[in-house]
C-alpha positions as CSV (number, residue, x, y, z in Angstrom):
1,M,-24.2,-4.9,5.3
2,N,-23.6,-4.0,1.7
3,N,-23.6,-6.5,-1.1
4,F,-20.2,-7.8,-2.0
5,E,-18.2,-10.3,-4.0
6,L,-15.0,-11.7,-2.5
7,Y,-12.4,-13.0,-5.0
8,N,-8.8,-13.6,-4.1
9,P,-6.9,-16.3,-6.1
10,V,-3.5,-15.7,-4.6
11,N,-1.5,-18.7,-3.4
12,Y,-0.2,-17.1,-0.2
13,I,2.9,-19.1,1.1
14,F,3.9,-17.9,4.6
15,G,6.8,-18.8,6.8
16,K,10.5,-19.6,7.0
17,D,12.4,-21.2,4.2
18,Q,9.6,-21.0,1.7
19,I,11.6,-19.4,-1.2
20,Q,12.9,-22.8,-2.1
21,K,9.4,-23.7,-3.4
22,L,9.8,-21.3,-6.3
23,S,10.8,-24.0,-8.7
24,E,7.5,-25.8,-8.0
25,L,5.5,-22.6,-8.5
26,I,6.8,-21.4,-11.9
27,P,6.5,-23.6,-15.0
28,S,9.8,-25.2,-15.8
29,N,9.7,-23.9,-19.4
30,A,9.0,-20.3,-18.4
31,K,11.3,-17.5,-19.4
32,I,11.4,-15.3,-16.3
33,L,12.0,-11.6,-15.7
34,L,13.4,-11.2,-12.2
35,A,12.4,-7.6,-11.1
36,Y,13.7,-5.9,-8.0
37,G,14.7,-2.5,-6.6
38,G,17.9,-1.0,-5.4
39,G,19.9,-4.1,-4.6
40,S,19.0,-4.8,-0.9
41,I,18.1,-8.3,-1.9
42,F,21.8,-9.0,-2.5
43,K,22.6,-7.8,1.1
44,N,19.9,-9.9,2.8
45,G,20.6,-13.0,0.8
46,V,17.2,-13.2,-0.9
47,H,18.7,-12.8,-4.4
48,N,20.9,-15.8,-3.8
49,Q,18.0,-17.8,-2.5
50,V,15.8,-17.0,-5.4
51,T,18.4,-17.7,-8.1
52,N,19.4,-20.9,-6.4
53,A,15.8,-22.0,-6.4
54,L,15.4,-21.2,-10.0
55,K,18.8,-22.5,-11.2
56,N,17.1,-24.6,-13.9
57,H,15.0,-21.8,-15.2
58,Q,15.9,-19.1,-17.8
59,I,16.1,-15.8,-16.0
60,L,16.7,-12.2,-17.1
61,E,17.1,-9.6,-14.4
62,F,15.7,-6.1,-14.2
63,A,16.9,-3.9,-11.4
64,G,16.2,-0.3,-10.3
65,I,12.5,-0.1,-9.6
66,E,12.2,2.9,-7.4
67,P,10.2,3.5,-4.2
68,N,7.0,4.9,-5.6
69,P,7.8,3.2,-9.0
70,H,8.2,5.5,-12.0
71,F,6.3,4.9,-15.1
72,E,9.4,5.8,-17.1
73,T,11.5,3.1,-15.5
74,L,8.7,0.4,-15.7
75,M,8.4,1.1,-19.5
76,K,12.0,-0.1,-19.9
77,A,11.0,-3.4,-18.4
78,V,7.9,-3.6,-20.7
79,Q,10.2,-3.1,-23.7
80,I,12.5,-5.9,-22.6
81,I,9.6,-8.3,-22.1
82,R,8.3,-7.5,-25.6
83,E,11.7,-7.9,-27.2
84,Q,12.8,-11.1,-25.2
85,N,9.4,-12.9,-25.2
86,I,9.3,-13.1,-21.4
87,D,6.3,-15.1,-20.2
88,F,6.6,-14.8,-16.4
89,I,7.6,-12.0,-14.1
90,L,8.9,-12.5,-10.5
91,A,8.7,-9.4,-8.3
92,V,11.2,-9.6,-5.5
93,G,10.9,-6.7,-3.1
94,G,8.3,-4.6,-1.3
95,G,5.1,-2.9,-2.4
96,S,6.8,-0.6,-4.8
97,V,8.4,-3.5,-6.8
98,I,5.2,-5.5,-6.7
99,D,3.1,-2.5,-7.8
100,G,5.6,-1.8,-10.6
101,V,5.4,-5.4,-11.8
102,K,1.6,-5.2,-11.8
103,F,1.9,-2.2,-14.2
104,I,4.5,-4.0,-16.3
105,S,2.2,-7.1,-16.5
106,A,-0.7,-5.0,-17.7
107,A,1.3,-2.8,-20.1
108,V,3.1,-5.4,-22.2
109,H,0.0,-6.3,-24.3
110,F,-1.8,-3.0,-23.9
111,D,-2.9,-1.6,-27.2
112,G,-2.5,2.2,-26.9
113,D,-0.7,4.8,-24.8
114,E,0.5,2.9,-21.7
115,A,0.1,6.1,-19.6
116,D,-3.6,5.9,-20.2
117,I,-3.6,2.8,-17.9
118,L,-2.9,5.2,-15.1
119,R,-4.6,8.4,-16.3
120,K,-7.8,6.7,-17.3
121,R,-7.8,4.2,-14.4
122,I,-8.2,1.2,-16.8
123,L,-9.4,-1.9,-15.0
124,F,-7.8,-5.2,-16.1
125,K,-10.6,-7.7,-15.5
126,E,-10.3,-11.5,-15.4
127,G,-9.5,-12.7,-18.9
128,A,-7.5,-9.6,-19.9
129,K,-4.2,-10.4,-21.6
130,V,-1.5,-9.8,-19.0
131,V,1.8,-11.4,-18.2
132,P,1.5,-13.7,-15.2
133,F,3.6,-12.9,-12.2
134,G,4.5,-14.0,-8.7
135,T,6.1,-12.2,-5.8
136,V,8.7,-12.8,-3.1
137,L,7.9,-10.1,-0.4
138,T,10.8,-8.5,1.3
139,L,9.1,-5.4,2.9
140,P,5.7,-5.7,4.5
141,A,3.5,-2.6,4.3
142,T,1.2,-2.3,1.3
143,G,-0.5,-5.7,1.1
144,S,0.3,-5.7,-2.6
145,E,1.4,-9.3,-2.3
146,M,-2.3,-10.3,-1.9
147,N,-4.3,-7.7,-3.8
148,S,-4.7,-6.6,-7.4
149,G,-4.2,-2.8,-7.0
150,A,-1.1,-0.8,-7.6
151,V,0.2,2.8,-7.5
152,V,2.7,4.2,-10.0
153,T,4.3,7.7,-10.4
154,I,4.6,9.5,-13.7
155,A,7.7,11.4,-12.8
156,S,7.6,13.7,-15.8
157,T,4.3,15.3,-14.6
158,Q,4.6,14.6,-10.9
159,E,1.5,12.4,-10.8
160,K,1.0,9.4,-8.6
161,L,-1.9,7.3,-10.0
162,T,-3.5,3.9,-9.5
163,L,-4.3,0.8,-11.6
164,G,-5.8,-2.6,-10.9
165,G,-8.4,-5.2,-11.7
166,S,-8.9,-8.9,-11.0
167,A,-6.4,-10.0,-13.7
168,L,-3.6,-8.4,-11.7
169,F,-3.6,-10.6,-8.6
170,P,-0.2,-12.4,-8.2
171,K,-0.3,-16.1,-9.0
172,F,1.5,-16.7,-5.8
173,S,3.3,-14.7,-3.0
174,I,6.1,-16.1,-0.8
175,V,6.1,-14.3,2.5
176,D,9.0,-15.1,4.9
177,P,8.9,-12.9,8.0
178,T,12.6,-13.4,8.7
179,V,13.5,-11.1,5.7
180,I,12.6,-8.0,7.8
181,T,15.6,-8.5,10.1
182,S,17.8,-6.6,7.5
183,L,15.4,-3.7,6.9
184,P,16.3,-0.2,8.1
185,K,14.4,1.1,11.0
186,R,12.7,3.8,8.9
187,Q,11.2,1.2,6.6
188,L,9.9,-0.8,9.4
189,Q,8.3,2.3,10.9
190,N,6.7,3.1,7.6
191,G,5.4,-0.4,7.2
192,V,3.5,-0.3,10.5
193,V,2.0,3.1,9.8
194,D,1.1,2.2,6.2
195,A,-0.7,-1.0,7.3
196,F,-2.4,0.9,10.2
197,T,-3.7,3.6,7.8
198,H,-4.9,1.1,5.3
199,V,-7.2,-0.3,8.0
200,M,-8.3,3.1,9.0
201,E,-9.3,4.0,5.4
202,Q,-11.7,1.0,5.4
203,Y,-12.9,1.3,9.0
204,L,-13.1,5.0,10.1
205,T,-16.2,6.0,8.2
206,Y,-19.6,5.7,10.0
207,P,-21.4,3.1,12.0
208,H,-22.9,0.3,9.9
209,D,-24.2,-3.3,10.2
210,A,-21.1,-5.2,9.3
211,I,-20.2,-6.2,12.9
212,L,-17.6,-8.9,12.0
213,Q,-15.8,-6.5,9.6
214,D,-15.4,-3.9,12.3
215,R,-14.0,-6.5,14.7
216,F,-11.5,-7.7,12.0
217,A,-10.4,-4.2,11.5
218,E,-10.1,-3.4,15.2
219,S,-8.1,-6.5,15.8
220,I,-5.5,-5.5,13.2
221,L,-5.3,-2.0,14.6
222,K,-4.9,-3.3,18.2
223,T,-2.2,-5.8,17.1
224,L,-0.2,-3.1,15.3
225,I,-0.4,-0.8,18.3
226,E,0.8,-3.7,20.5
227,I,3.6,-4.9,18.4
228,G,4.5,-1.9,16.2
229,P,7.1,-0.1,18.5
230,S,8.6,-3.4,19.5
231,V,9.0,-4.9,16.0
232,V,10.9,-1.8,14.9
233,E,13.4,-2.3,17.7
234,N,13.5,-6.1,17.6
235,P,12.9,-7.3,14.0
236,N,14.7,-10.6,14.8
237,D,11.9,-11.6,17.1
238,Y,9.9,-14.0,15.0
239,K,6.7,-13.7,17.0
240,L,6.7,-9.9,16.4
241,A,7.9,-10.2,12.8
242,S,5.4,-12.8,11.7
243,N,2.4,-11.0,13.3
244,F,3.5,-7.7,11.7
245,V,3.8,-9.2,8.2
246,W,0.4,-10.9,8.5
247,C,-1.2,-7.7,9.7
248,A,0.2,-5.8,6.7
249,T,-1.3,-8.4,4.4
250,M,-4.6,-8.6,6.1
251,A,-4.9,-4.8,6.1
252,L,-5.3,-4.7,2.3
253,N,-6.0,-8.1,0.9
254,G,-9.7,-7.1,0.3
255,L,-11.3,-9.0,3.2
256,I,-12.0,-6.1,5.7
257,Q,-13.3,-3.9,2.9
258,K,-16.1,-6.2,1.9
259,G,-19.7,-5.2,2.8
260,V,-18.6,-1.8,4.3
261,P,-18.1,1.8,3.2
262,S,-14.6,3.0,2.7
263,D,-12.9,6.4,2.5
264,W,-9.4,6.5,0.8
265,A,-9.2,10.4,0.7
266,T,-6.2,10.3,3.0
267,H,-4.4,8.2,0.3
268,M,-5.5,10.4,-2.5
269,I,-4.1,13.6,-0.8
270,G,-1.1,11.8,0.5
271,H,-0.1,10.6,-3.0
272,E,0.2,14.2,-4.1
273,L,2.6,14.9,-1.2
274,T,4.8,12.1,-2.4
275,A,4.7,13.2,-6.0
276,L,5.5,16.8,-5.0
277,Y,8.1,16.4,-2.3
278,N,9.1,12.7,-2.4
279,I,7.9,12.2,1.2
280,D,7.7,8.5,2.1
281,H,4.2,7.2,1.4
282,A,3.5,6.2,5.0
283,R,4.6,9.5,6.3
284,T,2.2,11.4,4.1
285,L,-0.6,9.2,5.6
286,A,0.5,10.1,9.1
287,I,0.5,13.8,8.1
288,I,-2.9,13.9,6.4
289,G,-5.0,11.2,8.2
290,P,-5.5,12.9,11.6
291,N,-6.2,16.3,10.0
292,L,-8.8,14.7,7.7
293,Y,-10.4,13.2,10.8
294,K,-10.5,16.7,12.4
295,V,-11.9,18.5,9.3
296,M,-14.5,15.8,8.8
297,F,-15.2,15.4,12.5
298,E,-19.0,15.8,12.4
299,T,-19.5,13.0,9.9
300,K,-16.9,10.7,11.4
301,K,-17.3,11.3,15.1
302,E,-19.6,8.3,15.8
303,K,-17.0,5.9,14.3
304,L,-14.2,7.8,15.9
305,A,-15.8,7.3,19.3
306,Q,-16.3,3.5,18.5
307,Y,-12.6,3.4,17.6
308,G,-11.6,5.2,20.8
309,H,-13.7,2.9,22.9
310,R,-12.7,-0.4,21.3
311,V,-9.1,0.2,20.2
312,W,-7.8,2.7,22.7
313,N,-10.1,1.7,25.7
314,L,-11.2,5.3,26.2
315,S,-14.4,6.2,28.1
316,G,-16.6,9.3,28.1
317,N,-19.1,10.9,25.8
318,V,-19.0,10.7,22.0
319,E,-17.4,14.1,21.4
320,D,-14.6,13.7,24.0
321,V,-13.8,10.1,23.1
322,A,-13.7,10.9,19.4
323,N,-11.3,13.9,19.9
324,D,-9.1,11.8,22.3
325,A,-9.0,9.0,19.8
326,I,-7.5,11.4,17.2
327,D,-4.9,12.5,19.8
328,K,-4.0,8.9,20.6
329,T,-3.5,8.2,16.9
330,I,-1.2,11.2,16.5
331,N,0.8,10.1,19.5
332,F,1.1,6.5,18.1
333,F,2.4,7.9,14.9
334,H,5.0,10.0,16.8
335,I,6.0,6.8,18.7
336,M,6.5,5.2,15.4
337,G,8.9,7.9,14.3
338,M,6.5,9.9,12.1
339,K,6.7,13.7,11.8
340,T,3.1,14.7,11.3
341,K,3.4,18.1,9.6
342,I,4.4,18.8,5.9
343,S,6.8,21.4,7.1
344,E,8.7,18.8,9.1
345,N,9.2,16.7,5.9
346,A,9.6,19.2,3.1
347,E,10.6,22.8,2.3
348,N,8.9,25.6,0.2
349,I,5.4,24.2,0.9
350,D,3.4,27.4,0.8
351,N,1.5,26.5,-2.4
352,T,0.9,22.9,-1.6
353,A,-2.9,23.3,-1.0
354,D,-3.3,25.3,-4.3
355,F,-1.4,22.7,-6.3
356,I,-3.4,19.7,-4.9
357,V,-6.8,21.4,-5.2
358,N,-6.0,22.3,-8.8
359,R,-4.8,18.8,-9.6
360,F,-8.0,17.3,-8.2
361,E,-10.1,19.8,-10.1
362,E,-8.4,18.9,-13.3
363,R,-9.1,15.2,-12.7
364,G,-12.7,15.8,-11.7
365,W,-12.1,14.6,-8.2
366,K,-14.6,17.0,-6.5
367,A,-16.4,14.7,-4.1
368,M,-14.4,12.1,-2.1
369,G,-14.7,10.0,1.0
370,E,-17.3,7.5,2.2
371,K,-20.1,10.0,1.8
372,Q,-18.6,11.9,-1.2
373,N,-18.6,15.0,1.0
374,I,-14.9,15.7,1.0
375,T,-15.1,18.6,-1.4
376,L,-12.2,20.6,-2.8
377,E,-12.8,23.2,-0.1
378,K,-12.4,20.4,2.5
379,V,-9.2,19.2,0.8
380,R,-7.8,22.7,1.0
381,E,-8.6,22.9,4.7
382,I,-7.1,19.5,5.4
383,V,-3.9,20.3,3.6
384,E,-3.5,23.7,5.1
385,M,-4.1,22.3,8.6
386,S,-1.3,19.9,7.8
387,Y,1.3,22.6,7.1
């Protein structure tokens, strides 16, 4: 097992009727920026619950944070915080809103070009001057409610880039599974596939000595396979909803990544598809992941076979089980409503591989994956196989 440090200071508050605790979690003298997205929180009653809980606090609202939050939009919030002397941010929404708030938190006191936070992957370590924030989760998928990472899009240059660091953990996250009852079917499908692929990025590498971590990962995968199709059709079922939400958090709260190798190339390529064609993040993962497994088959086949045996209950030799496990994964994605080719999700895609390879070369991303053996040539092969 690799050396590791595990640090996660998030106060994770799970279950029904927890939003009312907000008044206890935010200092009474705090001036709060309430940040959210397109207004779904008005339809599902969450906005009313939040404002009622904070009726004795001073609140300023900031709406319009996009799916795949835009740097340009977030900078408007940064300016408001600077002008109004806001000292706490409350993110109410899904991963995009929470990711956006992490950027806002980091950018307010940043000395320099705020775009460098993304382009230079600046880490905000414990002790960095950031604006404290909490979250009320309304869309489970990314695990952003219990981690310190974020992804932000610079719309003007079609770049989807990351930021993070230990200073960017939420102070608290309120997670009420009942909020998923009002979500569109597409968002629920995306949430399941997003969480599933988060686990795969940290699990589907090569055999190692971290036995417990593998079992953690496999249990999340098996649970998502078991409940995924059903929770999409029956989000009112609290058993399904609560297990789905907890799986999404556990998939990316840092626990299953400790002591093990991880990949993340599927995400790196998938982010470019979102930036280029505005394809839903989860759907880019469903497109790229299985083709990456095929292209990198020789270095991943041992772990693919373990995945096939333990998660899909397949039997046979290593090669056959590994191949069948990829097919099972694709079929699961189809059951979850994914279209697993770029051409099924976008038009005019002929130059996609050239564009992505050039972007990676410009950034110096020439060796990716758990063994740093996903070269630009491999990236091209993966993308072209995904057409």
